[in-house]
PDB file of N, CA, C and O in Angstrom, chain B, residues numbered from 101:
ATOM      1  N   MET B 101      72.135  29.112  45.826  1.00  0.00           N
ATOM      2  CA  MET B 101      71.601  29.421  47.165  1.00  0.00           C
ATOM      3  C   MET B 101      72.714  30.008  48.040  1.00  0.00           C
ATOM      4  O   MET B 101      73.775  29.407  48.210  1.00  0.00           O
ATOM      5  N   LYS B 102      72.449  31.175  48.580  1.00  0.00           N
ATOM      6  CA  LYS B 102      73.463  31.805  49.432  1.00  0.00           C
ATOM      7  C   LYS B 102      73.587  31.074  50.770  1.00  0.00           C
ATOM      8  O   LYS B 102      74.689  30.860  51.274  1.00  0.00           O
ATOM      9  N   PHE B 103      72.428  30.693  51.340  1.00  0.00           N
ATOM     10  CA  PHE B 103      72.434  30.021  52.640  1.00  0.00           C
ATOM     11  C   PHE B 103      73.314  28.767  52.602  1.00  0.00           C
ATOM     12  O   PHE B 103      74.109  28.527  53.511  1.00  0.00           O
ATOM     13  N   TYR B 104      73.160  27.974  51.540  1.00  0.00           N
ATOM     14  CA  TYR B 104      73.948  26.743  51.416  1.00  0.00           C
ATOM     15  C   TYR B 104      75.435  27.064  51.392  1.00  0.00           C
ATOM     16  O   TYR B 104      76.239  26.370  52.014  1.00  0.00           O
ATOM     17  N   ARG B 105      75.798  28.124  50.668  1.00  0.00           N
ATOM     18  CA  ARG B 105      77.209  28.493  50.563  1.00  0.00           C
ATOM     19  C   ARG B 105      77.750  28.935  51.924  1.00  0.00           C
ATOM     20  O   ARG B 105      78.874  28.597  52.293  1.00  0.00           O
ATOM     21  N   VAL B 106      76.941  29.689  52.661  1.00  0.00           N
ATOM     22  CA  VAL B 106      77.362  30.161  53.990  1.00  0.00           C
ATOM     23  C   VAL B 106      77.574  28.968  54.917  1.00  0.00           C
ATOM     24  O   VAL B 106      78.565  28.905  55.644  1.00  0.00           O
ATOM     25  N   VAL B 107      76.638  28.028  54.886  1.00  0.00           N
ATOM     26  CA  VAL B 107      76.760  26.841  55.746  1.00  0.00           C
ATOM     27  C   VAL B 107      78.012  26.055  55.381  1.00  0.00           C
ATOM     28  O   VAL B 107      78.726  25.570  56.259  1.00  0.00           O
ATOM     29  N   LEU B 108      78.274  25.930  54.092  1.00  0.00           N
ATOM     30  CA  LEU B 108      79.445  25.182  53.650  1.00  0.00           C
ATOM     31  C   LEU B 108      80.721  25.841  54.162  1.00  0.00           C
ATOM     32  O   LEU B 108      81.627  25.168  54.651  1.00  0.00           O
ATOM     33  N   ARG B 109      80.780  27.171  54.043  1.00  0.00           N
ATOM     34  CA  ARG B 109      81.975  27.891  54.510  1.00  0.00           C
ATOM     35  C   ARG B 109      82.130  27.751  56.018  1.00  0.00           C
ATOM     36  O   ARG B 109      83.239  27.568  56.519  1.00  0.00           O
ATOM     37  N   LEU B 110      81.011  27.836  56.744  1.00  0.00           N
ATOM     38  CA  LEU B 110      81.072  27.711  58.201  1.00  0.00           C
ATOM     39  C   LEU B 110      81.570  26.321  58.591  1.00  0.00           C
ATOM     40  O   LEU B 110      82.383  26.182  59.505  1.00  0.00           O
ATOM     41  N   SER B 111      81.087  25.307  57.905  1.00  0.00           N
ATOM     42  CA  SER B 111      81.509  23.936  58.219  1.00  0.00           C
ATOM     43  C   SER B 111      83.004  23.771  57.937  1.00  0.00           C
ATOM     44  O   SER B 111      83.706  23.086  58.680  1.00  0.00           O
ATOM     45  N   MET B 112      83.486  24.400  56.860  1.00  0.00           N
ATOM     46  CA  MET B 112      84.915  24.304  56.531  1.00  0.00           C
ATOM     47  C   MET B 112      85.742  24.973  57.626  1.00  0.00           C
ATOM     48  O   MET B 112      86.761  24.431  58.055  1.00  0.00           O
ATOM     49  N   ILE B 113      85.308  26.143  58.077  1.00  0.00           N
ATOM     50  CA  ILE B 113      86.034  26.866  59.130  1.00  0.00           C
ATOM     51  C   ILE B 113      86.033  26.041  60.413  1.00  0.00           C
ATOM     52  O   ILE B 113      87.059  25.933  61.085  1.00  0.00           O
ATOM     53  N   MET B 114      84.889  25.463  60.752  1.00  0.00           N
ATOM     54  CA  MET B 114      84.800  24.663  61.969  1.00  0.00           C
ATOM     55  C   MET B 114      85.722  23.449  61.885  1.00  0.00           C
ATOM     56  O   MET B 114      86.366  23.086  62.869  1.00  0.00           O
ATOM     57  N   ALA B 115      85.785  22.824  60.710  1.00  0.00           N
ATOM     58  CA  ALA B 115      86.650  21.655  60.522  1.00  0.00           C
ATOM     59  C   ALA B 115      88.110  22.048  60.709  1.00  0.00           C
ATOM     60  O   ALA B 115      88.864  21.336  61.372  1.00  0.00           O
ATOM     61  N   THR B 116      88.512  23.171  60.134  1.00  0.00           N
ATOM     62  CA  THR B 116      89.908  23.609  60.262  1.00  0.00           C
ATOM     63  C   THR B 116      90.215  23.927  61.720  1.00  0.00           C
ATOM     64  O   THR B 116      91.273  23.558  62.230  1.00  0.00           O
ATOM     65  N   LEU B 117      89.291  24.611  62.391  1.00  0.00           N
ATOM     66  CA  LEU B 117      89.506  24.947  63.805  1.00  0.00           C
ATOM     67  C   LEU B 117      89.619  23.666  64.629  1.00  0.00           C
ATOM     68  O   LEU B 117      90.469  23.570  65.514  1.00  0.00           O
ATOM     69  N   PHE B 118      88.775  22.692  64.344  1.00  0.00           N
ATOM     70  CA  PHE B 118      88.808  21.426  65.076  1.00  0.00           C
ATOM     71  C   PHE B 118      90.156  20.730  64.892  1.00  0.00           C
ATOM     72  O   PHE B 118      90.723  20.192  65.843  1.00  0.00           O
ATOM     73  N   LEU B 119      90.667  20.746  63.644  1.00  0.00           N
ATOM     74  CA  LEU B 119      91.956  20.113  63.368  1.00  0.00           C
ATOM     75  C   LEU B 119      93.068  20.818  64.124  1.00  0.00           C
ATOM     76  O   LEU B 119      93.934  20.164  64.705  1.00  0.00           O
ATOM     77  N   ILE B 120      93.052  22.145  64.123  1.00  0.00           N
ATOM     78  CA  ILE B 120      94.093  22.918  64.821  1.00  0.00           C
ATOM     79  C   ILE B 120      94.035  22.624  66.319  1.00  0.00           C
ATOM     80  O   ILE B 120      95.066  22.410  66.956  1.00  0.00           O
ATOM     81  N   LEU B 121      92.815  22.616  66.881  1.00  0.00           N
ATOM     82  CA  LEU B 121      92.674  22.349  68.314  1.00  0.00           C
ATOM     83  C   LEU B 121      93.140  20.932  68.633  1.00  0.00           C
ATOM     84  O   LEU B 121      93.807  20.707  69.643  1.00  0.00           O
ATOM     85  N   ASN B 122      92.791  19.983  67.778  1.00  0.00           N
ATOM     86  CA  ASN B 122      93.194  18.593  67.989  1.00  0.00           C
ATOM     87  C   ASN B 122      94.716  18.482  68.006  1.00  0.00           C
ATOM     88  O   ASN B 122      95.285  17.797  68.856  1.00  0.00           O
ATOM     89  N   ARG B 123      95.373  19.160  67.061  1.00  0.00           N
ATOM     90  CA  ARG B 123      96.833  19.114  66.981  1.00  0.00           C
ATOM     91  C   ARG B 123      97.450  19.744  68.227  1.00  0.00           C
ATOM     92  O   ARG B 123      98.438  19.245  68.764  1.00  0.00           O
ATOM     93  N   ALA B 124      96.852  20.850  68.680  1.00  0.00           N
ATOM     94  CA  ALA B 124      97.375  21.544  69.867  1.00  0.00           C
ATOM     95  C   ALA B 124      97.246  20.635  71.094  1.00  0.00           C
ATOM     96  O   ALA B 124      98.169  20.552  71.905  1.00  0.00           O
ATOM     97  N   PHE B 125      96.114  19.962  71.227  1.00  0.00           N
ATOM     98  CA  PHE B 125      95.911  19.077  72.376  1.00  0.00           C
ATOM     99  C   PHE B 125      96.896  17.915  72.346  1.00  0.00           C
ATOM    100  O   PHE B 125      97.429  17.528  73.386  1.00  0.00           O
ATOM    101  N   THR B 126      97.141  17.359  71.170  1.00  0.00           N
ATOM    102  CA  THR B 126      98.072  16.234  71.075  1.00  0.00           C
ATOM    103  C   THR B 126      99.477  16.713  71.427  1.00  0.00           C
ATOM    104  O   THR B 126     100.250  15.970  72.031  1.00  0.00           O
ATOM    105  N   LYS B 127      99.811  17.942  71.055  1.00  0.00           N
ATOM    106  CA  LYS B 127     101.138  18.484  71.378  1.00  0.00           C
ATOM    107  C   LYS B 127     101.261  18.696  72.882  1.00  0.00           C
ATOM    108  O   LYS B 127     102.311  18.435  73.469  1.00  0.00           O
ATOM    109  N   ALA B 128     100.175  19.176  73.508  1.00  0.00           N
ATOM    110  CA  ALA B 128     100.189  19.434  74.950  1.00  0.00           C
ATOM    111  C   ALA B 128     100.472  18.134  75.698  1.00  0.00           C
ATOM    112  O   ALA B 128     101.175  18.130  76.709  1.00  0.00           O
ATOM    113  N   ARG B 129      99.924  17.042  75.199  1.00  0.00           N
ATOM    114  CA  ARG B 129     100.142  15.750  75.850  1.00  0.00           C
ATOM    115  C   ARG B 129     101.520  15.234  75.477  1.00  0.00           C
ATOM    116  O   ARG B 129     101.916  14.155  75.917  1.00  0.00           O
TER     117      ARG B 129
END
């Protein structure tokens, strides 16, 4: 299923972005 693969990739990208943002916020503090 292509849709499932797209969703999986999107979730992975969102997770990485969330981690990067979290690290940036902790550094700011």
